[in-house]
C-alpha positions, 0 to 999 in steps of 0.5 A: 499499500502506497503511504507517500504521495509524489509531490514533485509534479507541478502540471495539472494533469500530472498533479491529478494523476498522482492524486488518482494513483495515490488514492486507488491504492488505498483499500478504503477506496478499493471500490470506488470509480475514479472517472466518476464525475463526482470523484473526478471534480473533487480531484480537479479541485484539489490538483487546482488548489496544488497548481496554484499554490505553486504558481503562486510560490513561482511568482513570488519567488520570481519577484523577490529578485532582481533579475527574474522580477517583472512587476516594476514596483518590485523591481525599484524595491530591489534596486532601492537595496542597492542604493539606487533610485530610478531615473524619472522622466526628463523634460526637454530643455532648452537655453535662450536669451530674452530682451524687455524693452519698456514703452518710451515714455512710461515708468519702469523699474530699476530692476526686473525679475523674471520668476521661476515658473514663467511661461512660454510657449512653442509648436512642434509639428502643429502642437502647442507645448508650455515651457517654464523657466527653471530658476529666477533671475534679476537684471537692472535695467539700462534706459528700459531696456532688460537683458536676461541671458542663458535662462534655462527653460523646460517643457512641462507644467510648473506645480507646487504642493504643500505639506504638513509635518506630523511627526506622530505618523511614523517615516512620513513621506510626501508623495509627488502627485504626478507620475510624470515629475522630472525629478531633476527640477524639483526643490524641496523648501521648508517653512517654519509655519504658514505666516513664515515669510523665509524657508529653508532649501533642501538639497537631494542626498548624494554622499554621506560625506560631511552629512550630519544631523544639521545636514539640510537634505532630502531623499527620494524614491519611487514607490509601488504605485510608480510615483516619487516620494520625498522624506527627510533625516531622522536627525541623525544623518540629516535634519529632521523637520519638526512638527507643523513645519510646512514642506513645499515641493515644486516641480515640473511635470512634463510630456516627455520627448514629444516636443524635442527639437522645438526652436522658437518660443514666445513668452505667454505672460508679462513680467513686472507689470510691463503690459505694453513692453516689447518682449523678444525671446532668442534661442541659444540652444533648441529644446533636447533631451526629453525622455521617458523614465527609466525602463525595467531593463535598464534599472537591472542593468545599472543598479548592481554597477552603481552598488559597485562603484560605491559613489567612488570613481577609481575604474572606467566602469565606475565614471560610467555607472556614476553619470548614468546615475546622476546625469540624465541625457544620455542615450549611450556612454563609452569609458576607458583609461588613458593607457587604452587611448590612441595615443596612450595619455596616461592620467586621464580617463576618456568619456564619450557620451551620445545624448538622446536627442542631439548629437553631442553634448553643449559645454555646459553639460560637459562643465556640469558632468566634471565640476559637479557630478564627477568632482569628489569622487574621482582619484585626484591625480586622474582628469576626466576628459569628455569627448564628443562621439565620433560617427563613422557612416556606412553605405551599402550594396545590397543584393537579393535574389527571390523566387516570384511563385513564393510571394504577392509582393512585386520587386518594388515591394520586397525592396521596400520591405529590406529597406525597413529591415535594415532601417530596424538593423540599424535602430537596434543594433548600432548607433551605440558605443558596443553596436558592432555591424555583424555581417551575417547577422543582418543578412540573416534578417534580409534572408528572414524578412521575406519567404521568397528571399533565397540569398543576399549579399552587401557591399559595405563601405565606410564614409565621412563628411567634411566641410571643406572652405576656400582657406587652405588654413582651415582644412586640416582634418584628422578622420578616424574610421571605425576599421582599417582599409581594405587593399587590393593589392595593387598600388594603382587602385585607389584605397579612399575615393571622394565626391567631387569639389571645384578647384579653379572650376574644374572637378577634382578628387582625393585619391592616394599613392603608395610611399616607397618602402611603407606598406601600411601608409600611403599618401593622399593626393588631389587628382581630375579626370582628363580624357579619361586618365587621372592627372595628379594636382595635389602630390601631398594633400595628406596621410593614410594609414591603413591599418588604423583606418585614419586619413589626415587632410592638409592644407589643400584649398576649394572654390568655396565651402563644399561638402565632401565625401570620403569613402573607404572600403573596410578591411573586415566584413564585421565593423566593431566600434572603438572608444569614441566611435559609432556606427550608423547605416545612412539610408541616403547611401543604401542602393537595393537591387532585386533580382528573379532567382532563375534557378529556383523558378526554372530549374537547371536551365535557369543556370545559365543566365544566373548571375552573381554580385561582385565583391567589389564595385 
């Protein structure tokens, strides 16, 4: 007689079968029909109950770990144990100047104040958005003219919340009402009571360094409802507000990146009662940087890195973790030590950041990272150096063969499908510092884009574009490509090619020639075509380092400012960027050719007219 029940199964049918087999072996149930409706229903209930409990236990266990949790509140809670606060929604920001001119003959004040939260409007793709100033600014007028410079503005609505401190509530927290708040715009103030005219400004907690019982700091966290809440110290680590103090939270809640790129702004209200004054807004930098709140996958990735760095910048990965935690306008980041730089530069750590929207960081953003975020955390003897991303654009000739009997799409429609596939590959795999162009991977994506596509081939090329001017002193360029250059083996064939540019009204081009005794470098030349022959005009226009993929151009002139596209064949079909390099497939230079596969449609007889694409142009 069986006395033990098998409890290792989790599937419903197997649980029910185990229960049935167990009961059948009991003497009390020898004559029972376990297939009958009554007992079968009871066994169903028992099996379902066991199955539900197993599923609940499985889910509960998964939610207890950062790597496997699927509910955002649980991911955030696990990250909090590592001292990590997820990034909030980011409001697009811009910088403007404002000139206010009072009406002639009117009475105007000596100074004028632009308050925090002053409203402006802009229009992006037919939609109107509101921007507000992030800080107040006061200027003294000059004959009724007031000039405000470098005003930081952000998209969204300015809001203020007031709370009364009640220390009878254990661990009192003050929730921010809007889930789409940009916490970087949050200002926390504490007043003694409602009648008090002064207030203390509290700063966000960043480090335990120099923090004591009198430090005016606040803490912030995301709660299980997806909203942020503010709380204060306990009187030991940070000052603790007393009963009936008034806490004021003012901030901006935003539409995230919807208004990125806004370039023109208008003041939506008057200042200082100057109703008849003229208000002129000049844009210094366009709106950029708006983005959604940090995703769960990003939290999973960044929280352990931040915990590992312990807010100290020692290794290059520490710099990366600290910047990702404290600086929001990051789409991709790469860090490396000076010992890994080319050329080697000991005593420095290099940081390359691709912003969320713009191509490069502004000088103010670079200064903020070095002087605010990294200062006090990095080793004194190490100097952080922020460099701009170095883009290498890819041009591609794409060929594919297809069987028309397997699709209802036309030749042109199939080309459109392939173009969309390449665009998706570029978006998902490139434009980031670890984005490797994998030749077999993109071919597989093309082959799988439609069942009729039988095979595909790609000829990739790397190119950069320079803007050359009429002054030779300004025409000095160092172009670093993401890969070394391909050599055909023939000294007469150019390694690099360019688009045409005018010298003396005649089209000229860049080419190259070998250097005696040097197989790794070639001399850049400028030539023109006469009667089908290349005639060298400038014998030494620069140098080409083949293995490093670097072109140096200098001291040449063109008739007028011209954009010149300089192209080279990569030495490998796989292209891996290094350090500050990024890859981008330029759709403007993607050529796609489709041909019917004659063998698949006509059998062996189709091989007579079957053609293949050449390796090079």
